[in-house]
C-alpha positions in Angstrom: 0.0 0.0 0.0 1.4 3.3 -1.1 0.5 6.8 0.1 -0.2 9.6 -2.4 -0.2 13.2 -1.3 -2.4 15.5 -3.4 0.8 17.5 -3.9 2.8 14.4 -4.4 6.0 16.1 -5.7 6.0 18.6 -2.8 6.4 16.3 0.2 9.3 16.3 2.6 11.1 13.0 2.6 10.4 11.1 5.8 12.9 8.3 5.2 16.7 8.3 5.6 17.1 6.2 2.4 16.2 9.1 0.1 17.6 8.6 -3.3 19.7 11.5 -4.1 22.1 12.6 -6.9 25.1 14.9 -6.6 26.4 17.6 -8.9 30.0 17.9 -9.9 30.9 19.8 -6.7 29.0 17.6 -4.3 25.7 19.4 -3.7 22.6 17.3 -3.7 20.5 17.9 -6.8 16.7 18.5 -6.6 16.7 18.6 -2.8 17.3 21.4 -0.3 17.6 22.1 3.4 14.2 21.6 5.1 14.9 24.6 7.4 16.1 27.4 5.2 15.9 26.0 1.6 19.7 26.2 1.1 21.9 23.8 -0.8 23.1 20.7 1.1 26.0 18.3 1.0 26.4 14.8 2.4 28.0 15.3 5.9 28.2 11.8 7.3 26.5 8.4 7.6 25.8 6.8 11.0 26.4 3.2 12.0 22.9 2.2 10.9 23.2 3.7 7.5 21.3 7.0 8.0 22.7 9.8 5.9 23.0 13.2 7.3 23.2 16.3 5.1 24.6 19.7 6.1 23.3 23.0 4.8 25.7 25.3 3.2 23.6 28.3 4.2 22.5 27.7 7.8 24.9 25.0 8.8 22.2 22.7 10.2 22.3 18.9 9.7 19.3 16.8 8.8 18.5 13.4 7.5 15.2 14.6 5.9 15.4 16.7 2.8 12.9 19.0 1.2 12.3 18.7 -2.5 13.1 21.7 -4.6 9.6 21.6 -6.0 8.2 21.9 -2.4 10.5 24.9 -1.8 9.2 26.6 -4.9 5.6 25.9 -3.9 6.1 27.3 -0.4 7.6 30.5 -1.8 4.7 30.7 -4.2 2.0 30.4 -1.5 3.6 32.9 0.9 0.6 34.9 1.9 0.1 38.4 0.7 -1.2 40.8 3.3 -4.3 42.8 2.3 -5.4 46.1 3.8 -9.1 45.5 3.1 -11.3 42.5 2.7 -12.8 43.7 -0.5 -9.4 43.4 -2.3 -10.0 39.6 -2.6 -12.1 40.5 -5.6 -8.9 41.4 -7.5 -8.7 38.8 -10.3 -4.9 38.9 -10.0 -5.2 37.2 -6.6 -7.1 34.2 -7.9 -5.4 31.1 -6.5 -3.0 33.3 -4.4 -2.6 33.0 -0.6 -3.6 36.1 1.3 -3.8 37.3 4.9 -6.6 39.7 5.9 -8.7 40.8 8.9 -12.5 40.4 9.0 -15.4 40.4 11.4 -17.7 37.3 11.8 -21.2 38.4 11.0 -23.1 35.1 10.9 -23.7 31.8 12.5 -21.5 29.0 11.3 -22.5 25.8 9.6 -20.2 22.8 10.0 -19.6 20.1 7.3 -17.6 16.9 7.6 -15.3 16.1 4.7 -12.7 13.4 4.0 -9.1 14.1 4.9 -7.5 10.7 4.2 -8.7 8.0 1.8 -7.8 4.4 1.0 -8.7 3.6 -2.6 -8.8 0.0 -4.0 -8.7 -0.5 -7.8 -8.9 -3.6 -10.0 -5.8 -3.6 -12.2 -6.5 -6.8 -14.0 -9.1 -9.5 -13.7 -8.9 -10.7 -10.1 -5.9 -8.5 -9.3 -6.4 -5.7 -6.9 -4.1 -2.8 -5.9 -4.6 0.0 -3.5 -3.2 3.4 -2.4 -3.8 6.0 0.2 -4.6 9.7 -0.5 -4.0 12.6 1.9 -5.9 15.8 1.1 -4.0 18.9 2.3 -5.9 21.7 4.1 -4.7 24.2 1.5 -6.2 22.3 -1.5 -9.3 23.9 -3.1 -10.8 20.5 -3.7 -12.0 20.6 -0.1 -14.8 22.9 -1.1 -16.1 20.4 -3.6 -17.2 18.1 -0.8 -19.3 20.7 1.0 -23.1 20.2 0.9 -23.1 17.2 -1.4 -24.7 13.7 -1.0 -22.7 10.5 -0.8 -23.3 9.6 -4.5 -21.9 13.0 -5.7 -19.0 12.8 -3.3 -18.0 9.3 -4.5 -18.1 10.4 -8.1 -15.9 13.4 -7.3 -13.4 11.4 -5.3 -13.0 8.9 -8.3 -12.6 11.7 -10.8 -10.1 13.6 -8.7 -7.9 10.8 -7.4 -8.5 7.7 -9.5 -9.3 9.0 -13.0 -9.2 6.2 -15.6 -9.1 3.4 -13.0 -11.6 0.8 -12.1 -12.3 1.7 -8.5 -13.8 -1.1 -6.3 -13.8 0.6 -2.9 -13.1 3.9 -1.3 -12.7 4.0 2.4 -12.6 7.4 4.3 -9.8 6.9 6.9 -10.0 10.3 8.5 -12.1 13.5 8.3 -11.9 17.2 9.0 -14.5 20.0 9.5 -15.2 22.8 7.1 -17.1 25.8 8.5 -19.0 28.1 6.3 -19.3 31.6 7.8 -20.2 35.0 6.6 -17.6 37.8 7.2 -17.5 41.5 6.7 -14.7 44.0 6.7 -14.0 45.7 10.1 -15.1 49.3 9.7 -15.4 52.4 11.8 -17.9 54.5 9.9 -20.5 53.8 7.2 -22.4 56.3 5.1 -24.9 55.9 2.3 -24.0 57.0 -1.2 -26.8 56.4 -3.6 -27.8 52.8 -3.2 -24.5 51.7 -1.7 -23.0 51.7 1.8 -19.4 52.9 1.8 -16.9 52.8 4.6 -14.2 55.3 5.7 -11.8 53.9 3.1 -14.2 54.3 0.2 -15.0 50.5 -0.2 -18.5 49.2 -0.5 -19.7 47.5 2.7 -20.1 43.9 1.5 -20.4 40.4 3.0 -18.5 37.3 1.8 -19.2 33.7 2.5 -16.0 31.8 3.2 -14.9 28.2 4.1 -12.7 27.5 7.0 -10.9 24.1 7.0 -10.1 22.8 10.5 -8.8 19.7 12.1 -10.3 20.7 15.5 -13.4 22.5 16.7 -13.5 26.2 16.3 -16.2 28.4 17.9 -17.1 31.5 15.9 -19.0 34.3 17.7 -20.7 37.2 15.9 -18.7 40.4 16.2 -15.4 38.5 16.6 -12.5 40.0 14.9 -10.5 37.3 13.1 -7.2 37.2 11.3 -7.4 34.7 8.4 -5.0 33.1 6.1 -6.2 31.3 3.0 -6.5 31.1 -0.8 -8.7 33.2 -3.1 -10.9 30.8 -5.1 -14.2 30.8 -6.9 -17.1 29.0 -5.3 -17.5 25.8 -7.3 -21.3 26.3 -7.4 -21.8 30.0 -8.0 -18.3 31.2 -9.1 -18.6 34.0 -6.5 -15.3 35.1 -5.0 -14.6 33.2 -1.7 -11.7 32.2 0.5 -10.6 28.8 1.5 -9.1 29.5 5.0 -6.6 27.2 6.6 -5.4 29.3 9.5 -7.6 31.4 11.8 -6.4 33.6 14.7 -8.5 35.7 17.1 -6.3 38.7 17.8 -8.6 40.2 20.5 -8.0 37.2 22.7 -4.3 38.1 22.8 -3.5 41.4 24.3 -0.2 43.2 24.2 0.8 46.3 26.2 3.7 48.6 25.9 5.1 48.5 29.4 7.3 51.6 28.9 4.3 53.8 27.8 2.3 52.5 30.7 5.1 53.6 33.0 5.2 57.0 31.4 1.4 57.3 31.8 1.7 56.4 35.5 4.3 59.1 36.0 2.0 61.7 34.3 -0.9 60.7 36.5 1.1 60.6 39.7 -0.4 63.0 42.3 -3.4 63.9 40.1 -7.0 63.5 41.1 -9.5 61.5 38.9 -10.9 64.8 37.6 -7.4 66.1 36.7 -6.6 62.8 34.9 -9.8 62.9 32.9 -9.1 66.6 32.0 -5.6 65.5 30.8 -7.2 62.8 28.5 -9.7 65.3 27.1 -7.0 67.9 26.4 -4.8 65.4 24.6 -7.8 64.1 22.6 -8.3 67.7 21.4 -4.7 67.7 20.1 -5.3 64.3 18.5 -8.7 65.1 16.8 -7.9 68.8 16.0 -11.4 69.6 17.2 -11.6 72.2 20.0 -14.4 73.2 22.2 -16.2 69.8 22.1 -14.9 68.3 25.4 -18.4 67.6 26.5 -19.0 65.3 23.5 -15.8 63.5 24.1 -16.5 63.2 27.8 -20.0 61.7 27.3 -18.7 59.2 24.7 -15.8 58.1 26.9 -18.1 57.6 29.9 -20.4 55.6 27.7 -17.6 53.5 26.2 -16.0 52.6 29.5 -19.2 51.6 31.4 -19.0 48.0 32.7 -20.8 45.2 30.9 -22.5 44.0 34.1 -22.8 45.4 37.6 -23.8 43.8 41.0 -26.8 45.6 42.6 -28.6 44.4 45.7 -27.1 40.9 45.1 -28.4 40.7 41.5 -26.6 41.1 38.2 -27.8 44.1 36.2 -26.8 45.4 32.9 -24.1 48.1 33.0 -23.5 49.1 29.4 -24.3 52.7 28.9 -26.6 54.6 26.5 -26.0 58.4 25.9 -28.2 60.8 24.0 -26.5 63.8 22.4 -28.6 66.7 21.1 -27.3 69.7 19.3 -27.4 71.9 16.2 -26.1 70.6 12.9 -22.6 71.2 11.7 -21.2 71.5 15.3 -18.8 68.6 15.0 -20.9 66.0 16.8 -20.4 63.2 14.3 -16.7 64.1 13.6 -15.8 64.1 17.3 -17.4 60.6 17.8 -15.8 59.4 14.6 -12.3 60.5 15.7 -12.9 58.9 19.2 -14.0 55.6 17.7 -10.9 55.5 15.5 -8.7 56.2 18.5 -10.4 53.4 20.6 -10.5 51.0 17.7 -13.6 49.4 19.1 -16.9 50.6 17.6 -18.8 51.9 14.6 -20.5 55.1 13.6 -23.5 54.7 11.2 -26.3 57.0 10.0 -29.9 56.3 10.6 -30.4 55.6 6.9 -27.6 53.1 7.0 -29.1 51.4 10.1 -32.4 51.0 8.4 -30.9 49.6 5.2 -28.7 46.8 6.7 -30.8 46.3 9.8 -29.9 46.6 13.5 -30.7 43.0 14.4 -30.1 40.7 11.4 -31.8 38.7 8.7 -32.4 35.1 7.9 -30.5 34.3 4.7 -30.7 31.3 2.5 -27.8 29.8 0.5 -28.7 27.4 -2.3 -28.4 23.7 -1.2 -26.6 24.8 2.0 -29.7 25.9 4.1 -30.5 29.0 6.1 -28.3 31.0 8.4 -28.5 34.3 10.3 -26.6 37.4 9.0 -26.3 39.6 12.0 -26.9 43.4 12.0 -25.1 46.2 13.8 -26.2 45.6 17.3 -24.7 42.1 17.6 -21.7 43.1 15.5 -20.9 45.8 18.1 -21.4 43.5 21.1 -19.3 45.0 24.1 -18.3 47.8 21.8 -19.7 51.2 20.9 -22.4 51.8 18.3 -23.0 55.5 17.4 -26.1 56.3 15.4 -26.0 59.7 13.7 -29.5 61.2 13.2 -31.2 58.6 15.5 -34.5 60.7 15.3 -34.9 59.4 11.8 -35.1 55.8 12.9 -38.5 54.0 12.4 -40.7 52.8 15.2 -39.7 49.2 14.5 -36.0 50.1 14.9 -36.7 51.9 18.2 -38.5 48.7 19.4 -35.4 46.7 18.5 -33.2 49.1 20.4 -35.4 48.9 23.5 -35.3 45.1 23.6 -31.6 44.9 23.2 -31.1 47.6 25.9 -33.2 45.5 28.3 -31.8 42.1 27.8 -28.6 42.4 25.9 -29.7 39.7 23.5 -31.0 39.8 20.0 -33.2 36.9 18.8 -34.1 35.9 15.2 -37.1 33.5 14.9 -37.6 33.2 11.2 -36.5 30.5 8.7 -33.2 30.5 10.6 -33.5 30.7 14.4 -30.7 32.0 16.6 -29.8 34.4 19.3 -26.7 36.6 19.8 -25.4 38.9 22.5 -26.0 42.7 21.9 -24.5 44.2 25.0 -23.8 47.3 22.9 -23.0 50.7 24.3 -24.9 53.3 22.3 -24.6 56.9 21.5 
């Protein structure tokens, strides 16, 4: 029984008896150092016949070599960092590996797909041969097994891995999970231009359905900021642009602090009262925002943002997230002050009343062909534990005000339509 990797020419040799050839000056041909990719020479052979090779570049020794094809492939798939999610629509990125940040905006649907196969074929009458297949996480064929029945799956497995052979049996030796989720770009402000919603960078506010390949369970919460690495591919059913993700990180779960700056801030606050410290923050925010005479707006927004999520009162847990109403004349820098503060805090969103009505504050039940229903959450769940500022709130409809009142009371938004789900909406509001 032999094992076939989907990228069969790109594997790293796991055996010391690798067959190598040497050029005229002693370097191994077609194989490189598995650590740095440099050229290697035979260094020594131990008493059981294991050959050890030494890298000319890094000086490390190894009995396992990497094929040159594998090295080229790894260089090719080195991910390209994108500054905005919408850039995955660039046709030049088709098939390329990318890294980008996004916000989870839906519930997830999990599918079980084959990871390792044992295929048995009939070579001649009465003579059988078999081989194993390992499907890598980065391979786009993973999407082809999402949402299909057993008959279609078997046909695709035969076509992909045993074309032209008489297959007698396919055993699925191992499986992995593929999550389908909807993501949106992280934004700070949204405004309506014509029929489109546009963010502060000038990109249209869009949602993308992506597929996350995982060998272990992953829990996706609406409003979570995720750092994803994957390949830009077309959806095999609709040809819409999507991402096949093979690495997910949750940057909000890992917090880093500049100790030196904290020490400097401690020295500045030394001997000051709470009122004096708050005044220092407001003065420095004026310098940052270049907006003067609006300390009251900044103070109200900061007090709202830093309210606790929950408080203990009379032995009971009560909601603590704040709600602030600001009233004033037009063109008095209300929106601009809040916009600058949200950018500084990097944890919130400013939308207009028209925008809130268009996308929805709670969410909608959405259907994907042959993949069922799911909930695409609105602004309140997406800003859970953050700040949602609504400019021109007096323009909201009565139904929107009812939604706001319910989320203010319970901190939960519920959708009970074709897709049923609930999500936290402990959202501080201005």
